[in-house]
C-alpha positions in Angstrom: -11.5 9.8 58.2 -10.8 13.8 57.4 -7.5 12.9 56.2 -9.5 10.0 54.0 -11.2 12.3 52.5 -8.7 15.3 51.9 -6.6 12.4 50.4 -9.2 12.0 47.9 -10.0 15.0 47.0 -6.2 15.5 45.9 -6.2 12.4 44.2 -9.8 14.0 42.0 -8.0 17.4 42.0 -4.8 15.8 40.1 -7.1 13.7 37.8 -9.0 16.3 36.8 -5.4 18.3 36.5 -4.4 15.9 34.5 -7.3 15.7 31.7 -7.3 19.4 31.3 -3.3 18.9 30.6 -4.3 17.0 27.4 -2.5 17.6 24.4 -4.4 17.0 21.2 -2.4 13.9 20.5 -3.3 12.3 23.8 -7.3 13.5 23.6 -7.2 12.1 20.2 -5.8 8.6 21.0 -8.1 8.6 24.0 -11.2 8.3 21.2 -10.9 5.0 21.1 -11.2 3.7 24.5 -14.0 1.3 25.5 -15.2 4.2 28.4 -17.4 6.2 26.8 -16.9 9.0 29.5 -13.3 8.5 28.7 -14.1 9.4 24.5 -16.8 12.3 26.2 -14.0 13.9 27.6 -11.0 13.4 25.1 -14.0 15.4 22.9 -14.7 17.9 25.0 -11.2 18.3 25.1 -10.8 18.9 21.7 -13.3 21.0 21.5 -11.1 23.4 23.4 -7.6 22.9 21.9 -8.6 20.8 18.7 -8.1 22.3 15.1 -9.2 21.2 11.8 -7.2 18.3 10.9 -8.5 16.6 14.4 -12.3 17.2 12.5 -12.7 14.2 10.7 -12.1 11.5 14.2 -15.0 13.8 15.5 -17.2 13.4 12.4 -16.6 9.4 13.2 -17.9 10.2 17.1 -20.9 11.3 15.6 -21.6 7.7 14.9 -20.4 6.2 18.5 -23.2 3.7 20.7 -23.4 6.5 23.2 -26.0 9.3 22.9 -23.7 11.6 25.0 -20.6 11.1 22.9 -22.5 11.9 19.5 -23.6 15.1 21.2 -20.6 15.8 22.5 -19.2 15.4 19.0 -20.9 17.8 17.4 -20.3 20.2 19.9 -16.7 20.1 19.7 -16.6 20.0 15.8 -18.5 23.6 16.1 -16.3 24.7 18.5 -13.0 24.1 15.9 -15.2 25.2 13.0 -15.3 28.6 14.9 -11.8 29.2 15.6 -9.6 31.2 12.8 -6.8 31.0 14.3 -6.5 34.8 14.4 -7.7 36.3 18.1 -8.3 39.1 16.1 -10.8 37.9 14.1 -12.3 34.8 16.7 -13.5 38.2 18.8 -15.1 39.9 15.7 -16.4 36.6 15.0 -18.2 36.5 18.3 -19.6 40.1 18.0 -21.3 39.0 14.6 -22.9 36.0 16.7 -24.0 38.5 19.6 -25.2 40.7 16.9 -27.1 38.0 15.3 -28.8 36.8 18.6 -29.9 40.4 19.3 -31.7 40.3 16.0 -29.4 43.1 14.3 -28.8 41.3 11.4 -27.4 44.9 9.3 -24.9 44.9 11.9 -24.1 41.0 11.9 -23.7 40.9 8.1 -21.0 44.1 8.4 -19.2 42.0 11.2 -19.0 38.9 9.3 -18.0 40.7 6.0 -15.0 42.1 7.9 -14.6 38.8 9.3 -14.3 37.4 5.6 -12.3 40.5 4.5 -9.7 39.2 6.9 -9.8 35.8 7.2 -11.5 34.7 3.6 -10.5 30.8 4.5 -12.2 30.7 7.9 -15.3 29.1 6.2 -17.4 29.6 9.3 -17.2 33.6 8.4 -19.1 32.7 5.5 -21.2 30.3 7.0 -22.5 32.9 9.7 -23.0 35.3 7.1 -25.2 32.7 5.2 -27.3 32.5 8.5 -27.7 35.9 8.5 -28.5 36.8 4.9 -31.4 33.7 5.3 -33.0 35.3 8.3 -33.1 38.7 6.2 -34.7 36.7 3.2 -31.4 37.6 1.2 -31.8 33.8 -0.2 -29.4 34.1 -3.4 -26.7 36.1 -1.2 -26.9 33.2 1.3 -26.6 30.1 -1.1 -23.9 32.3 -2.7 -22.0 32.6 1.1 -23.0 28.4 1.4 -20.8 27.8 -1.7 -17.7 29.7 -0.1 -18.2 27.9 3.3 -18.7 24.1 1.2 -15.4 24.9 -1.1 -13.4 25.4 1.9 -15.1 22.6 4.3 -17.1 20.1 2.5 -18.3 18.5 5.1 -19.9 21.4 6.7 -23.0 19.7 8.0 -25.1 23.3 9.0 -23.6 24.8 5.2 -25.6 21.6 4.2 -28.6 21.4 5.9 -28.6 25.4 4.8 -29.3 25.0 1.3 -32.1 22.8 1.8 -33.8 25.2 4.4 -32.8 27.8 1.6 -34.0 25.6 -1.6 -37.6 24.3 0.2 -38.1 28.0 0.4 -37.5 28.8 -3.2 -39.7 25.6 -3.7 -37.1 23.8 -4.9 -37.8 20.5 -3.1 -35.7 18.2 -5.1 -33.1 20.2 -4.5 -34.0 20.7 -0.9 -34.2 16.8 0.1 -30.9 16.2 -1.7 -29.2 18.6 0.3 -31.1 17.2 3.3 -29.9 13.8 2.4 -26.3 15.1 2.2 -26.5 16.5 5.4 -27.4 13.5 7.2 -25.0 11.4 5.5 -22.2 13.7 7.1 -24.4 13.8 10.6 -27.1 11.7 11.4 -28.0 12.9 14.9 -29.8 15.7 12.8 -33.2 15.6 14.3 -34.5 18.4 12.7 -33.4 17.4 9.0 -34.7 14.3 9.4 -38.0 15.8 9.6 -37.5 17.6 6.9 -36.9 14.8 4.5 -40.1 13.4 5.7 -41.8 17.0 4.5 -39.8 17.0 2.0 -40.9 13.7 0.3 -44.5 14.5 1.3 -44.5 17.9 -0.7 -42.9 16.0 -4.0 -44.9 13.5 -3.7 -47.9 16.0 -3.7 -46.4 17.3 -6.4 -46.5 13.9 -8.2 -49.8 13.2 -8.0 -51.1 16.7 -9.4 -49.2 16.1 -12.5 -50.6 12.9 -13.2 
């Protein structure tokens, strides 16, 4: 019996090692498997080693029948988006994220500005600075950075929903509704955006009623 347990443990270790050693290409191939657990594992691996070219099939996985697969797809997309391909830039980016999380908005803006200067094609650097500008109340600057994100990554549902929040704050409700719907078309799992759409539709209808 102890030998059987040891053998089973060894097989499990080998299976985990095999999954860990999956290449990007192998993981991409696993996304079409019928077993949801296999698809989830493949998405996790792509979150670890995937590149921007791998995001398209992950966006498709946002519509998977399995809820956990959809959640893992979104996490992996964000992980890929958050890698610039340059270790120094990525370290600077992580420092900016930490500053933003701790409320050091001025420092975070300065850090993400350095990220953008070093890697201007890195869309997530612009997106994070847009987020910090929004938190700091610099709405026009946030909009300008969202523009830069979408130029580089048209499927960035975070920036699309960011536009919606900014325009709602500015009381441009129709624009906010349009961007909310665009974000939801890319990622149908954004429950907060769906709730915002309902609220915006009510606000727009109220405005129309007041003008009648």
